SEMAR-546654 format. One record per residue (C-alpha): residue in three letters; y, x, z. Coordinates in steps of 0.5 Angstrom, whole numbers, plus 500, padded with zeros to 3 digits. Example, Ala and Ser with C-alpha at 12.3 -4.5 7.8 and 13.67 -1.06 7.14 Angstrom:
2
Ala491525516/Ser498527514/
END
This chain:
457
Met124707812/Leu129705807/Glu130698805/Ser127695798/Arg129699792/Ala129697785/Met128704782/Ser122708784/Leu124714788/Ala122722786/Val124727791/Ile124734788/Val124740793/Leu127747791/Ala122752794/Ala121758789/Gly126763792/Gln124770795/Gly129770800/Lys130778800/Arg135778806/Met129776810/His126783809/Ser119780809/Ala113779804/Leu112772807/Pro115767802/Lys122764805/Val120757806/Leu114759810/His118762815/Pro117758822/Leu122754825/Ala119751832/Gly112753830/Arg112750823/Pro114753816/Leu121751814/Leu118747808/Ala114743813/His120740816/Val123738809/Leu117735807/Gln117731813/Ala124728812/Ala122727805/Arg116723807/Ala120718812/Leu124716805/Glu117713803/Pro118716796/Asp113715790/Gln113722788/Ile114729792/Leu115735787/Val115742790/Val118747785/His115754788/Gly115761785/His115767789/Gly109767793/Ala106761790/Val099762792/Glu101763799/Val105757799/Arg100752796/Ala095755801/Ala099753807/Phe100746804/Ala093745802/Gly091738802/Ala099736802/Arg100730798/Val105733793/Glu106735786/Trp106743785/Val111745779/Glu111753778/Gln118756776/Ala115763774/Gln122766773/Gln127765778/Leu133763773/Gly137759778/Thr137752782/Gly138749775/His133752772/Ala128750778/Leu130743777/Ala129743770/Gln122745771/Ala120739775/Leu124733772/Pro120732766/Lys114730771/Val119724773/Ala119718770/Arg126717767/Gly127710770/Ser126714777/Gln132715782/Val132723784/Leu133726790/Val134734790/Leu133738797/Asn132745798/Gly126748802/Asp130752806/Val134747810/Pro129745815/Met134740820/Leu136735815/Arg135728817/Ala132722814/Glu138718816/Thr143722812/Leu138722806/Gly138715806/Arg146714806/Leu146719800/Leu141715796/Ala145709797/Ala151712795/Ser148715788/Lys147708786/Lys154708782/Gly152715779/Leu151721783/Ala152723790/Ile152729793/Cys152732801/Thr158736804/Cys160738810/Asp166742813/Leu166749816/Thr171753819/Asp168759816/Ala165757809/Thr163764807/Gly157764802/Tyr157757800/Gly160753794/Arg166749795/Val168742793/Leu174742789/Arg178735789/Asp183733785/Ala190730787/Arg186723788/Lys181726792/Arg176725787/Val170731786/Arg172735780/Arg166740781/Val163745786/Val165753785/Glu160758788/His163763793/Lys162769788/Asp166765783/Ala171762787/Ser178764787/Ala182766793/Lys185759793/Glu178756792/Leu175760798/Arg180757803/Ile177750802/Arg173748808/Glu169743805/Trp162745802/Tyr156743798/Ala150742802/Gly145743797/Phe143736796/Leu144731791/Ala141724788/Ala142721781/Pro138717776/Ala133721773/Gln135720766/Arg142721767/Leu141728771/Ala136730765/Val142729760/Trp147733765/Leu142739766/Ala141740759/Lys148742758/Val148747764/Arg149754762/Pro149761765/Ala156762765/Asn157765772/Ala157772776/Gln150771777/Lys148769770/Glu144764773/His143756771/Tyr147753777/Leu145746779/Thr152745782/Asp154745775/Val151738774/Ile157736779/Gly163738774/Ile159736768/Ala158729771/Ala165728773/Arg168730766/Glu164724764/Arg168720768/Val162719773/Gln163717780/Val161723784/Ala160720791/Thr160724797/Val156723804/Lys159728809/Ala154731814/Thr158731821/Asp153736824/Pro153743820/Trp146745823/Glu143739819/Val145742813/Ala144749814/Gly140753810/Val136760812/Asn137766808/Ser136771813/Arg133773820/His139772824/Glu140765821/Leu133763822/Ala134765829/Leu140761830/Leu137755827/Glu131756832/Arg136755838/Ala140749835/Tyr133746834/Gln131747841/Asn137745844/Ala137738840/Gln130738843/Ala132739850/Asp138734849/Lys133729847/Leu128731853/Leu134730858/Glu136723855/Ala129721857/Gly130723864/Val126730864/Thr129735869/Leu130742865/Ala132748869/Asp135751863/Leu136747856/Trp137754853/Arg130756855/Val125751853/Asp121751846/Val118745843/Arg114747837/Gly111740836/Glu111733840/Leu112733847/Ser112726851/Cys114726858/Gly113720863/Arg118719869/Asp121724873/Val118730869/Ala121737871/Ile120743867/Asp122750869/Val125756865/Asn121759859/Cys116754857/Val113753850/Phe110747848/Glu106747842/Gly102741838/Lys102735841/Val103735849/Thr103729854/Leu106730861/Gly105724866/Asp109721871/Arg112727876/Val109732873/Arg112739874/Val111745870/Gly113752873/Pro116758869/Asn113762863/Cys108757862/Val105755855/Leu102748853/Arg098747847/Asp095740845/Val094738852/Ile094732856/Val097732863/Gly096727868/Ala101724873/Asp103728879/Thr100735877/Glu103741878/Ile102747873/Phe105754877/Ala108760873/Tyr105764867/Ser099759866/Leu096758859/Leu093751857/Asp090750850/Ala087744848/Ala085741855/His085735859/Ile088735866/Gly087729871/Arg092727876/Arg094730882/Cys091737880/Arg094744882/Ile094749876/Gly096757877/Pro099761877/Phe096765872/Ser091760870/Arg088760863/Met084754860/Arg081755853/Pro079749848/Gly074744851/Val077744858/Ser077737862/Leu079737869/Gly078730874/Asp083728879/Glu085733885/Val082739882/Arg085746884/Ile085752879/Gly088758882/Asn090765880/Phe087769875/Val082763873/Glu079762866/Leu076756864/Lys073755857/Ala069749854/Ser068746861/Arg068739865/Ile071740872/Gly069734877/Ala074731882/Gly076734888/Ser073741886/Lys076748886/Ala076755884/Asn082758887/His081766885/Leu079770880/Ser073767876/Tyr071765869/Ile068758868/Gly065757861/Asp060752858/Thr059749865/Glu059742868/Val062742875/Gly061736879/Glu065733884/Arg068736891/Val065743889/Asn068750891/Ile067756887/Gly069762891/Ala073768888/Gly070773883/Thr065768881/Ile063768873/Thr058764869/Cys054768864/Asn054763858/Tyr053768852/Asp047773851/Gly050776845/Val047771840/Ala047764843/Lys051760848/Tyr048756854/Arg050751859/Thr051752867/Val051745871/Ile053745878/Glu052739881/Asp056735886/Glu058738893/Cys056745892/Phe059751895/Ile059758891/Gly060764895/Ser064769892/Asp062774887/Ala056770885/Thr054771878/Leu050764875/Val046766869/Ala045760864/Pro042756863/Val041754870/Thr042748874/Ile045749881/Ala043742885/Lys047738889/Gly049740895/Ser047747894/Tyr050753898/Ile050760894/Gly050766898/Ala056771896/Gly054776891/Ser048773889/Thr046773882/Ile042766880/Ser038766874/Lys033760876/Asn035753878/Thr036752886/Pro033746890/Pro038741893/Gly042742899/Gln039749901/Leu042756901/Thr040760896/Val041768896/Ala039773891/Arg041780892/Ala038787893/Arg037788900/Gln042793903/Val039800905/Ser043806908/Leu040813906/Ala041817913/Asn040824909/Trp044823903/Lys050827901/Pro055827896/Arg055832890/Lys060838891/Lys065840885/
END
């Protein structure tokens, strides 16, 4: 949140490019980084400034882009022809009040920080401010040209730069801030006199400097923060840079990571004290891990709350589930949306749960499917047990009350209630409610045929 400001603030995001080097039918700004579109990251940084307006200039794949952000509180401006970044800004600027301060961002630069943008706005109070960065290899980027007194004179794009200019390591990061009224005047003077025959937004910088306007610079110290995406390779590098940054935050918060290069946070991950995460784990949506939770290798957790002292073993997938304290899950367990586990529950290998609540102290250790089921406390579900909850049209609930023992390879046909303390014999198919505290067996009588012989080939 910025300090109180006299001017209203309009953020304009340029997001009309096709991204030819991505070799994809998907518009560039919709390619995901950390599970969200590139443009979503930029809008998040913009919203942190609490602007009065956010305008997104879109062009290639306009329908897809708008659909991906349906309901977003932005104003859409279409750039029907992509004639350069200056032309893109010219489509949006008439929709901004002349008394506003304008911040121009690019929709394919996902790691920018609101703090840097705040510094850029503060520096623009005297006229024009641009964001720059230093790179050992600035290939492809516009170079910042300064005079003998280190004042910014202009920015030259890579394709238009001389051999001497290409040796400059300070480059323009693509963000600028200026008063709307002055920006409109400078923009009107931009001409497509360059190698690409486009209206460069960078030409505004040279125009302002020639008019003796102070061009302030805010230098980003982290090149990843201002790095854009133009290819799959650049996207992959940014993904790992983003994930390394998330890993650093986890380590600083006291989380133990087996390998900071092999963890992916694609949402919000909140951890208690002494949490340990093994390699190749993916966290999506909003995930909360309580104190001393341990997550084994190759697990995926999506929109999950995990209670303290729970251990999740290797290759488990948890989706929209609530896990109690001191539980043991996996390996190779799957929890689909709507699962809630009480404390000290054990869910073992190749057990799948869906839309079910499992009471405290209950366990299903092997090869079972439990769907649309209410399981009480201290229930043992044997290997191979399944709840038949779907008849091809509708789904039905199964209720297993406290302290039941379900024998191996049992089939429970919903709707059915297994009463408290029931024992179900192995291999039984239960389609009727059981009485409490009794053994129920429902299977065909075993028969051996003495005179039977197999068919010959």
